[in-house]
Kinemage of the C-alpha trace (Angstrom):
@kinemage 1
@onewidth
@group {chain A} dominant
@subgroup {mainchain}
@vectorlist {calphas} color= white
{ca met a 1} P 23.963 -19.796 15.052
{ca thr a 2} L 25.779 -16.478 14.922
{ca ala a 3} L 24.651 -13.373 16.846
{ca trp a 4} L 23.372 -11.936 13.555
{ca thr a 5} L 21.344 -15.051 12.893
{ca trp a 6} L 19.799 -14.955 16.356
{ca ser a 7} L 18.998 -11.257 15.909
{ca val a 8} L 17.132 -11.807 12.641
{ca val a 9} L 15.252 -14.865 13.895
{ca ser a 10} L 14.373 -13.218 17.212
{ca phe a 11} L 13.118 -9.994 15.631
{ca ala a 12} L 11.188 -11.956 12.998
{ca leu a 13} L 9.479 -14.034 15.687
{ca leu a 14} L 8.786 -10.923 17.768
{ca ala a 15} L 7.272 -9.092 14.802
{ca thr a 16} L 5.111 -12.095 13.920
{ca met a 17} L 3.899 -12.616 17.485
{ca thr a 18} L 3.187 -8.901 17.889
{ca gly a 19} L 1.182 -8.921 14.669
{ca leu a 20} L -0.792 -11.966 15.815
{ca tyr a 21} L -1.470 -10.364 19.207
{ca leu a 22} L -2.697 -7.127 17.635
{ca ser a 23} L -4.905 -9.131 15.265
{ca trp a 24} L -6.353 -11.033 18.227
{ca arg a 25} L -7.198 -7.730 19.921
{ca gln a 26} L -8.792 -6.394 16.718
{ca gln a 27} L -10.894 -9.507 16.238
{ca asn a 28} L -12.072 -9.453 19.865
{ca ser a 29} L -13.042 -5.778 19.613
{ca val a 30} L -14.980 -6.294 16.394
{ca leu a 31} L -16.808 -9.424 17.571
{ca arg a 32} L -17.533 -7.991 21.027
{ca asn a 33} L -19.379 -5.093 19.403
{ca arg a 34} L -20.994 -7.091 16.605
{ca gly a 35} L -24.422 -7.198 18.216
{ca ala a 36} L -25.197 -3.486 18.042
{ca val a 37} L -24.368 -0.530 15.832
{ca pro a 38} L -22.490 2.196 17.750
{ca pro a 39} L -25.105 4.783 18.844
{ca arg a 40} L -23.666 7.630 16.783
{ca phe a 41} L -24.087 5.545 13.591
{ca ala a 42} L -27.326 3.754 14.491
{ca glu a 43} L -29.568 5.992 12.378
{ca lys a 44} L -27.431 5.689 9.237
{ca ile a 45} L -26.049 2.137 9.210
{ca pro a 46} L -28.344 -0.898 9.618
{ca leu a 47} L -27.405 -3.721 11.952
{ca ser a 48} L -27.055 -6.128 9.005
{ca ala a 49} L -24.387 -3.907 7.406
{ca his a 50} L -22.577 -3.537 10.745
{ca gln a 51} L -22.517 -7.300 11.232
{ca lys a 52} L -21.344 -7.822 7.661
{ca ala a 53} L -18.437 -5.447 8.361
{ca ala a 54} L -17.566 -7.395 11.515
{ca asp a 55} L -17.592 -10.730 9.697
{ca tyr a 56} L -15.614 -9.306 6.759
{ca thr a 57} L -13.025 -7.829 9.101
{ca arg a 58} L -12.712 -11.133 10.938
{ca ala a 59} L -12.230 -13.047 7.682
{ca lys a 60} L -9.490 -10.655 6.557
{ca ile a 61} L -7.803 -10.888 9.956
{ca gln a 62} L -7.696 -14.665 9.758
{ca leu a 63} L -6.231 -14.561 6.255
{ca gly a 64} L -3.732 -11.931 7.390
{ca asn a 65} L -2.613 -14.160 10.250
{ca ile a 66} L -2.011 -17.031 7.848
{ca gly a 67} L -0.030 -14.611 5.698
{ca arg a 68} L 2.120 -13.551 8.657
{ca ile a 69} L 3.007 -17.117 9.579
{ca trp a 70} L 3.582 -17.998 5.927
{ca gly a 71} L 5.853 -14.980 5.542
{ca leu a 72} L 7.927 -16.041 8.551
{ca leu a 73} L 8.273 -19.580 7.181
{ca leu a 74} L 9.329 -18.245 3.782
{ca leu a 75} L 11.950 -15.987 5.377
{ca leu a 76} L 13.436 -18.957 7.221
{ca ala a 77} L 13.223 -21.194 4.120
{ca trp a 78} L 14.944 -18.662 1.867
{ca thr a 79} L 17.726 -17.977 4.373
{ca leu a 80} L 18.512 -20.657 6.957
{ca gly a 81} L 16.730 -23.271 4.864
{ca gly a 82} L 19.161 -22.721 2.000
{ca gly a 83} L 16.668 -21.463 -0.591
{ca leu a 84} L 18.778 -18.510 -1.710
{ca ala a 85} L 21.946 -20.619 -1.831
{ca leu a 86} L 20.197 -23.172 -4.040
{ca leu a 87} L 18.763 -20.498 -6.327
{ca ser a 88} L 22.198 -18.888 -6.630
{ca asp a 89} L 23.725 -22.238 -7.646
{ca ile a 90} L 21.017 -22.695 -10.283
{ca thr a 91} L 21.552 -19.261 -11.882
{ca ala a 92} L 25.336 -19.680 -11.703
{ca ser a 93} L 24.967 -22.820 -13.808
{ca phe a 94} L 23.542 -20.735 -16.695
{ca gly a 95} L 27.071 -19.628 -17.605
{ca leu a 96} L 26.153 -15.916 -17.722
{ca ser a 97} L 28.260 -12.955 -16.679
{ca glu a 98} L 28.179 -11.923 -13.029
{ca val a 99} L 25.687 -9.121 -13.669
{ca trp a 100} L 23.343 -11.116 -15.909
{ca ser a 101} L 23.514 -14.075 -13.546
{ca gly a 102} L 22.385 -11.690 -10.816
{ca val a 103} L 19.533 -10.399 -12.979
{ca ala a 104} L 18.362 -13.972 -13.580
{ca phe a 105} L 18.583 -14.623 -9.827
{ca leu a 106} L 16.420 -11.592 -8.999
{ca ile a 107} L 13.827 -12.403 -11.674
{ca leu a 108} L 13.527 -16.035 -10.555
{ca phe a 109} L 13.290 -14.966 -6.919
{ca ala a 110} L 10.443 -12.578 -7.767
{ca leu a 111} L 8.636 -15.197 -9.868
{ca ile a 112} L 8.916 -17.884 -7.200
{ca gly a 113} L 7.774 -15.426 -4.534
{ca ser a 114} L 4.700 -14.533 -6.595
{ca leu a 115} L 3.829 -18.196 -7.065
{ca leu a 116} L 4.233 -18.913 -3.351
{ca asp a 117} L 1.888 -16.020 -2.482
{ca leu a 118} L -0.644 -16.949 -5.172
{ca pro a 119} L -2.812 -19.312 -3.059
{ca leu a 120} L -3.459 -16.615 -0.446
{ca glu a 121} L -4.219 -14.067 -3.155
{ca leu a 122} L -6.642 -16.434 -4.854
{ca tyr a 123} L -8.407 -17.219 -1.589
{ca gly a 124} L -8.656 -13.544 -0.687
{ca thr a 125} L -10.164 -12.650 -4.060
{ca phe a 126} L -12.362 -15.603 -4.944
{ca ala a 127} L -13.348 -16.737 -1.447
{ca ile a 128} L -13.411 -13.801 0.987
{ca glu a 129} L -14.173 -10.936 -1.414
{ca ala a 130} L -16.704 -13.098 -3.273
{ca arg a 131} L -18.366 -14.304 -0.066
{ca phe a 132} L -19.114 -10.742 0.991
{ca gly a 133} L -20.230 -9.606 -2.446
{ca phe a 134} L -17.240 -7.447 -3.347
{ca asn a 135} L -15.428 -9.504 -5.965
{ca lys a 136} L -16.212 -8.837 -9.623
{ca met a 137} L -13.006 -10.426 -10.890
{ca thr a 138} L -13.350 -13.329 -13.300
{ca ala a 139} L -10.783 -16.096 -13.628
{ca ala a 140} L -9.927 -14.878 -17.126
{ca leu a 141} L -9.361 -11.312 -15.916
{ca phe a 142} L -7.252 -12.567 -13.003
{ca val a 143} L -5.010 -14.510 -15.376
{ca ser a 144} L -4.858 -11.558 -17.781
{ca asp a 145} L -3.731 -9.270 -14.946
{ca met a 146} L -1.072 -11.786 -13.912
{ca val a 147} L 0.306 -12.000 -17.438
{ca lys a 148} L 0.436 -8.218 -17.765
{ca gln a 149} L 2.130 -7.864 -14.384
{ca leu a 150} L 4.697 -10.489 -15.362
{ca ala a 151} L 5.375 -8.693 -18.646
{ca leu a 152} L 5.801 -5.368 -16.832
{ca met a 153} L 8.134 -6.967 -14.312
{ca leu a 154} L 10.326 -8.256 -17.124
{ca val a 155} L 10.205 -5.070 -19.195
{ca ile a 156} L 10.740 -2.684 -16.272
{ca gly a 157} L 12.433 -4.850 -13.679
{ca thr a 158} L 15.120 -6.360 -15.925
{ca pro a 159} L 16.865 -3.086 -16.876
{ca leu a 160} L 16.406 -1.751 -13.342
{ca ala a 161} L 18.069 -4.832 -11.844
{ca trp a 162} L 20.836 -4.732 -14.465
{ca val a 163} L 21.736 -1.099 -13.720
{ca ile a 164} L 21.819 -1.597 -9.935
{ca leu a 165} L 23.915 -4.772 -10.212
{ca ala a 166} L 26.236 -3.167 -12.762
{ca leu a 167} L 26.803 -0.252 -10.371
{ca met a 168} L 27.483 -2.652 -7.502
{ca glu a 169} L 29.966 -4.485 -9.705
{ca gly a 170} L 31.859 -1.604 -11.250
{ca ala a 171} L 31.144 1.771 -9.596
{ca gly a 172} L 33.468 1.359 -6.623
{ca asp a 173} L 32.832 2.129 -2.969
{ca leu a 174} L 30.212 4.787 -3.763
{ca trp a 175} L 28.052 2.461 -5.853
{ca trp a 176} L 25.282 2.801 -3.245
{ca phe a 177} L 25.052 6.566 -3.818
{ca tyr a 178} L 24.890 6.189 -7.588
{ca gly a 179} L 22.357 3.387 -7.164
{ca trp a 180} L 20.205 5.576 -4.927
{ca leu a 181} L 20.407 8.450 -7.392
{ca phe a 182} L 19.402 6.213 -10.295
{ca leu a 183} L 16.519 4.641 -8.342
{ca thr a 184} L 15.257 8.096 -7.334
{ca leu a 185} L 15.193 9.308 -10.933
{ca phe a 186} L 13.596 6.045 -12.027
{ca met a 187} L 10.939 6.345 -9.324
{ca leu a 188} L 10.061 9.901 -10.356
{ca phe a 189} L 9.830 8.797 -13.975
{ca met a 190} L 7.488 5.944 -13.051
{ca ile a 191} L 5.223 8.259 -11.029
{ca trp a 192} L 4.990 10.503 -14.082
{ca ala a 193} L 4.518 7.628 -16.555
{ca tyr a 194} L 2.113 5.460 -14.549
{ca pro a 195} L -1.178 7.286 -15.258
{ca thr a 196} L -0.503 7.628 -18.985
{ca phe a 197} L 1.197 4.381 -19.948
{ca ile a 198} L 0.711 1.709 -17.260
{ca ala a 199} L -2.662 2.212 -15.576
{ca pro a 200} L -4.561 2.054 -18.925
{ca leu a 201} L -3.185 -1.468 -19.426
{ca phe a 202} L -5.385 -2.653 -16.565
{ca asn a 203} L -8.349 -0.292 -16.501
{ca lys a 204} L -10.412 1.859 -18.811
{ca phe a 205} L -10.364 5.592 -18.081
{ca thr a 206} L -13.040 7.910 -19.440
{ca ala a 207} L -13.556 11.623 -18.987
{ca leu a 208} L -15.910 12.560 -16.158
{ca pro a 209} L -19.245 13.255 -17.892
{ca asp a 210} L -20.830 16.696 -17.909
{ca gly a 211} L -23.334 17.412 -15.181
{ca glu a 212} L -23.672 18.699 -11.637
{ca met a 213} L -20.806 16.603 -10.306
{ca lys a 214} L -18.331 17.834 -12.911
{ca gln a 215} L -19.442 21.428 -12.391
{ca arg a 216} L -18.963 21.157 -8.634
{ca ile a 217} L -15.551 19.573 -8.986
{ca glu a 218} L -14.315 22.122 -11.508
{ca ala a 219} L -15.545 24.954 -9.271
{ca leu a 220} L -13.722 23.368 -6.314
{ca leu a 221} L -10.490 23.090 -8.308
{ca asp a 222} L -10.774 26.751 -9.280
{ca arg a 223} L -11.333 27.807 -5.667
{ca cys a 224} L -8.340 25.779 -4.521
{ca gly a 225} L -6.102 26.810 -7.416
{ca phe a 226} L -5.370 23.208 -8.374
{ca lys a 227} L -4.414 22.329 -11.940
{ca ser a 228} L -4.765 18.805 -13.280
{ca asn a 229} L -4.498 16.990 -16.580
{ca gly a 230} L -8.123 15.909 -16.429
{ca leu a 231} L -10.937 14.326 -14.447
{ca phe a 232} L -11.382 10.626 -15.122
{ca val a 233} L -13.679 7.783 -14.160
{ca met a 234} L -12.072 4.335 -13.852
{ca asp a 235} L -13.963 1.083 -14.325
{ca gly a 236} L -13.137 -0.175 -10.826
{ca ser a 237} L -16.378 -2.165 -10.816
{ca arg a 238} L -14.739 -4.507 -13.317
{ca arg a 239} L -12.780 -6.060 -10.443
{ca ser a 240} L -14.449 -4.997 -7.197
{ca ser a 241} L -17.426 -3.143 -5.775
{ca his a 242} L -15.176 -1.202 -3.379
{ca gly a 243} L -15.147 2.535 -4.084
{ca asn a 244} L -12.240 4.964 -4.072
{ca ala a 245} L -10.764 8.112 -5.599
{ca tyr a 246} L -7.138 9.146 -6.002
{ca phe a 247} L -4.615 11.532 -7.519
{ca thr a 248} L -1.808 10.202 -9.635
{ca gly a 249} L 1.111 11.543 -11.645
{ca leu a 250} L 3.466 14.480 -11.312
{ca gly a 251} L 3.554 17.979 -12.762
{ca asn a 252} L 1.359 18.444 -15.806
{ca ala a 253} L 0.573 14.723 -15.825
{ca lys a 254} L -1.479 14.867 -12.601
{ca arg a 255} L -4.853 13.178 -12.921
{ca ile a 256} L -7.882 12.989 -10.673
{ca val a 257} L -9.434 9.533 -10.868
{ca phe a 258} L -12.788 8.390 -9.477
{ca phe a 259} L -13.823 4.753 -9.313
{ca asp a 260} L -17.157 4.301 -11.058
{ca thr a 261} L -18.330 2.549 -7.889
{ca leu a 262} L -17.675 5.730 -5.877
{ca ile a 263} L -19.579 7.848 -8.410
{ca asn a 264} L -22.556 5.538 -7.949
{ca gln a 265} L -22.310 5.551 -4.141
{ca leu a 266} L -22.151 9.293 -3.451
{ca glu a 267} L -24.127 12.415 -4.210
{ca pro a 268} L -22.354 15.197 -6.178
{ca leu a 269} L -21.759 17.325 -3.061
{ca glu a 270} L -20.393 14.318 -1.188
{ca thr a 271} L -18.025 13.508 -4.049
{ca glu a 272} L -16.874 17.132 -4.034
{ca ala a 273} L -16.162 16.904 -0.298
{ca val a 274} L -14.140 13.700 -0.745
{ca leu a 275} L -12.118 15.387 -3.484
{ca ala a 276} L -11.608 18.440 -1.247
{ca his a 277} L -10.040 16.105 1.300
{ca glu a 278} L -7.616 14.841 -1.342
{ca leu a 279} L -6.833 18.422 -2.352
{ca gly a 280} L -6.025 19.051 1.295
{ca his a 281} L -3.135 16.615 1.019
{ca phe a 282} L -1.694 18.672 -1.841
{ca his a 283} L -2.368 21.979 -0.069
{ca his a 284} L -0.420 20.850 2.997
{ca gly a 285} L 2.354 19.320 0.900
{ca his a 286} L 1.730 15.809 2.210
{ca val a 287} L 2.467 14.205 -1.141
{ca lys a 288} L 5.792 16.011 -1.515
{ca lys a 289} L 6.738 15.353 2.099
{ca arg a 290} L 6.023 11.638 1.767
{ca leu a 291} L 8.046 11.515 -1.414
{ca ile a 292} L 10.967 13.282 0.277
{ca val a 293} L 10.779 10.910 3.252
{ca met a 294} L 10.755 7.947 0.875
{ca val a 295} L 13.769 9.265 -1.009
{ca met a 296} L 15.700 9.901 2.215
{ca met a 297} L 14.822 6.468 3.588
{ca asn a 298} L 16.006 4.942 0.319
{ca leu a 299} L 19.294 6.823 0.709
{ca leu a 300} L 19.713 5.465 4.232
{ca gly a 301} L 18.831 1.989 3.004
{ca phe a 302} L 21.333 2.086 0.145
{ca ala a 303} L 24.079 3.348 2.476
{ca leu a 304} L 23.331 0.537 4.924
{ca leu a 305} L 23.265 -2.013 2.103
{ca gly a 306} L 26.599 -0.671 0.849
{ca trp a 307} L 28.131 -1.453 4.236
{ca leu a 308} L 26.366 -4.776 4.835
{ca ser a 309} L 27.315 -6.120 1.415
{ca gln a 310} L 30.978 -5.953 2.504
{ca gln a 311} L 30.419 -7.986 5.699
{ca ala a 312} L 30.906 -11.751 5.459
{ca trp a 313} L 28.678 -12.393 8.502
{ca phe a 314} L 25.762 -10.752 6.682
{ca tyr a 315} L 25.731 -13.627 4.203
{ca val a 316} L 26.939 -16.583 6.254
{ca gly a 317} L 24.571 -15.831 9.137
{ca leu a 318} L 21.627 -16.096 6.741
{ca gly a 319} L 22.525 -19.279 4.945
{ca val a 320} L 24.437 -17.851 1.969
{ca lys a 321} L 27.928 -19.314 1.837
{ca gln a 322} L 29.064 -17.490 -1.334
{ca pro a 323} L 28.687 -13.668 -1.079
{ca ser a 324} L 27.401 -11.903 -4.192
{ca asn a 325} L 25.785 -8.633 -5.115
{ca his a 326} L 22.463 -10.204 -5.986
{ca ala a 327} L 22.395 -12.193 -2.755
{ca ala a 328} L 23.062 -8.984 -0.811
{ca leu a 329} L 20.097 -7.285 -2.496
{ca val a 330} L 17.668 -10.095 -1.745
{ca leu a 331} L 18.882 -10.653 1.801
{ca phe a 332} L 18.465 -6.953 2.495
{ca met a 333} L 14.908 -6.959 1.087
{ca leu a 334} L 14.056 -10.013 3.200
{ca val a 335} L 15.379 -8.802 6.558
{ca leu a 336} L 14.597 -5.079 6.329
{ca pro a 337} L 10.864 -5.488 7.126
{ca val a 338} L 11.809 -7.521 10.188
{ca phe a 339} L 13.545 -4.538 11.759
{ca thr a 340} L 11.357 -1.731 10.388
{ca phe a 341} L 8.180 -3.355 11.769
{ca ala a 342} L 8.846 -1.490 15.031
{ca ile a 343} L 8.467 1.935 13.376
{ca thr a 344} L 5.073 1.060 11.867
{ca pro a 345} L 3.094 2.910 14.573
{ca leu a 346} L 5.223 6.023 14.059
{ca met a 347} L 4.515 6.047 10.331
{ca ser a 348} L 0.838 5.390 11.023
{ca tyr a 349} L 0.701 8.304 13.463
{ca phe a 350} L 2.017 10.803 10.943
{ca ser a 351} L -0.312 9.433 8.275
{ca arg a 352} L -3.348 9.897 10.546
{ca lys a 353} L -2.161 13.394 11.376
{ca asn a 354} L -2.133 14.181 7.655
{ca glu a 355} L -5.658 12.805 7.319
{ca phe a 356} L -6.922 15.121 10.054
{ca glu a 357} L -5.310 18.085 8.287
{ca ala a 358} L -6.854 17.085 4.950
{ca asp a 359} L -10.274 16.751 6.598
{ca ala a 360} L -9.912 20.252 8.032
{ca tyr a 361} L -9.103 21.589 4.573
{ca ala a 362} L -12.184 19.860 3.148
{ca val a 363} L -14.415 21.342 5.845
{ca ala a 364} L -13.038 24.823 5.098
{ca asn a 365} L -13.360 24.544 1.306
{ca ser a 366} L -16.403 22.321 0.808
{ca ser a 367} L -19.130 20.833 3.008
{ca gly a 368} L -18.005 19.215 6.220
{ca gln a 369} L -21.390 17.584 6.715
{ca ala a 370} L -21.248 16.148 3.196
{ca leu a 371} L -17.765 14.765 3.938
{ca ala a 372} L -19.033 13.087 7.121
{ca asp a 373} L -22.025 11.651 5.244
{ca ala a 374} L -19.778 10.417 2.438
{ca leu a 375} L -17.434 8.711 4.889
{ca val a 376} L -20.325 6.923 6.610
{ca lys a 377} L -21.571 5.676 3.230
{ca met a 378} L -18.075 4.513 2.303
{ca tyr a 379} L -17.646 2.733 5.641
{ca glu a 380} L -20.907 0.899 5.006
{ca asp a 381} L -20.345 0.130 1.320
{ca asn a 382} L -16.760 -1.062 1.905
{ca ala a 383} L -17.700 -3.017 5.056
{ca ser a 384} L -15.172 -1.125 7.177
{ca thr a 385} L -15.471 -1.810 10.896
{ca leu a 386} L -16.796 0.973 13.127
{ca thr a 387} L -15.401 -0.634 16.288
{ca pro a 388} L -11.653 -1.216 15.841
{ca asp a 389} L -9.311 -1.966 18.701
{ca ala a 390} L -7.473 1.180 19.783
{ca leu a 391} L -4.012 -0.412 19.981
{ca his a 392} L -4.389 -2.217 16.642
{ca ser a 393} L -5.557 1.029 15.052
{ca ala a 394} L -2.676 3.029 16.554
{ca trp a 395} L -0.176 0.505 15.216
{ca tyr a 396} L -1.483 -0.076 11.700
{ca asp a 397} L -4.163 2.367 10.587
{ca ser a 398} L -3.110 5.060 8.136
{ca his a 399} L -6.541 6.697 8.614
{ca pro a 400} L -8.208 7.569 11.925
{ca pro a 401} L -10.895 5.135 13.127
{ca ala a 402} L -14.394 6.001 11.964
{ca pro a 403} L -15.729 7.387 15.290
{ca val a 404} L -12.600 9.484 15.874
{ca arg a 405} L -12.633 10.879 12.362
{ca ile a 406} L -16.329 11.762 12.391
{ca asp a 407} L -15.919 13.370 15.844
{ca his a 408} L -13.094 15.503 14.489
{ca ile a 409} L -15.140 16.659 11.491
{ca glu a 410} L -18.119 17.519 13.706
{ca leu a 411} L -15.832 19.470 16.055
{ca leu a 412} L -14.551 21.471 13.077
{ca leu a 413} L -18.143 22.163 12.018
{ca arg a 414} L -19.073 23.432 15.499
{ca gln a 415} L -15.998 25.640 15.575
{ca ser a 416} L -16.865 26.998 12.141
{ca arg a 417} L -20.434 27.834 13.203
{ca gln a 418} L -19.212 29.530 16.375
{ca ala a 419} L -16.678 31.585 14.412
{ca ala a 420} L -19.417 32.695 12.013
């Protein structure tokens, strides 16, 4: 093996073993505390719900561990096992041009990858989610979603792949810059188009009905100076009983979307407080900052890919004997997560920091107590563990652990009362 090969294999093994170790710590923490609800939540969450959350977390951890090992095996099979080389030979036999042969390669790679991941997805949906009472997905709806996703991949992914490969083929040494620029514009277009043209293919969106909740939300938006293209309720209960709310779109196409399950879980004031938290992300510019970071990371990635695609060892060390633009793209997508796994805790840290800031905004502009109450209800209804392992949480969690987050909100409330 070459030094490059050893580097990829070593980092892949290290990332997998680290993930398994962190999962082991998380499982031990959850099971060790399964017998009693943490004192601060004892009056609001019954022991049965706490134990359900522990068992649900354990089941997801076990499935995640299988997924990690499966992902490592697939990486080795695609590269050192000769999978990409074989797929490249197959698409080359179609007699297409270099660019269209590459498009066929990328489409087949995506299709095969989806099929290889399908058993885990099916088990997660129809075994784990169903066992704990969350799954509402039928087999017919699952197949319908798959067909729609496949159609979207072909309709959207085919021209995207063609443009990138055409730039790699004919735009010279700066193809990576033009590719990054095109992908950035495409990404912004998709963020704008998603709520209007794509999301309705999978879910039904209806206007938030008149009543106390709508009045509270509209008053909150006025206080915060936030303009949107409408308040919508999504039929999330069609697939799952998990609740959520989110913003989507850009500019005048911004929408506020509530899952119908969330509407049923929370009181109007609690829903207002949850929305105030989301508004806090916009107030502090978190959405724009994340988008800028993503764009800059894409630029760095394209520049690195532009250099790697010219290095023979990049291909040969990973089982591809015949260098090509499409092989470079797939190899880069396969090995990048291996090396970026190490920065996961850094990204998680900044995400949690943003969540604290959004909570503070919600406390200042709505009801902090209602936000805390809403979070406790959501933890219970979504079977989220109240006793995560600290190291696992620091590495992975984009949101602060439940006790830490509630403590922070209560501290803000005490400070607010003292200031008054």
